[in-house]
C-alpha positions in Angstrom: -16.8 -5.2 -0.2 -16.3 -8.7 1.0 -16.0 -10.1 -2.5 -13.7 -7.3 -3.6 -11.5 -7.7 -0.6 -11.0 -11.4 -1.3 -10.1 -10.6 -4.9 -7.6 -7.9 -3.8 -6.2 -10.3 -1.2 -5.6 -12.8 -4.1 -4.1 -10.2 -6.3 -1.8 -8.9 -3.6 -0.6 -12.4 -2.6 0.1 -13.2 -6.3 2.0 -10.0 -6.6 4.0 -10.4 -3.4 4.8 -14.0 -4.1 5.1 -14.5 -7.8 5.8 -17.8 -9.5 8.9 -17.6 -11.7 6.8 -18.1 -14.9 4.1 -15.6 -13.7 3.8 -12.4 -15.8 4.4 -9.1 -13.8 1.6 -7.4 -12.0 -0.8 -5.7 -14.3 -0.7 -1.8 -13.8 -4.6 -1.8 -13.8 -4.7 -4.5 -11.1 -2.4 -2.3 -9.0 -4.7 0.7 -9.5 -7.8 -1.5 -8.6 -6.0 -2.4 -5.3 -5.4 1.2 -4.5 -9.1 2.1 -5.4 -10.2 -0.6 -3.1 -8.1 0.7 -0.2 -9.4 4.2 -0.8 -13.0 2.9 -0.6 -12.2 0.8 2.5 -10.6 3.7 4.4 -13.4 6.0 3.5 -15.9 3.4 4.8 -14.0 2.7 8.0 -12.8 6.2 9.0 -14.4 9.1 7.0 -17.9 7.8 6.7 -18.5 7.1 10.4 -17.1 10.7 11.1 -19.5 12.2 8.6 -22.3 10.3 10.0 -21.4 11.5 13.5 -21.2 15.2 12.2 -24.7 14.7 10.6 -26.2 13.4 13.9 -24.7 16.3 15.9 -26.3 18.9 13.5 -29.8 17.3 14.0 
């Protein structure tokens, strides 16, 4: 996740602050950023809740 988040940070920064000669953001890169955010939110919020529910069932 750390490597991916660093890559996403660079993509986002390039997209938010493009150079005049820079090509537009690649649609696949935008989809990759959304995928990363989906995984991150699952990891931070959904997974801990699922683990708690599992522990309560035991």
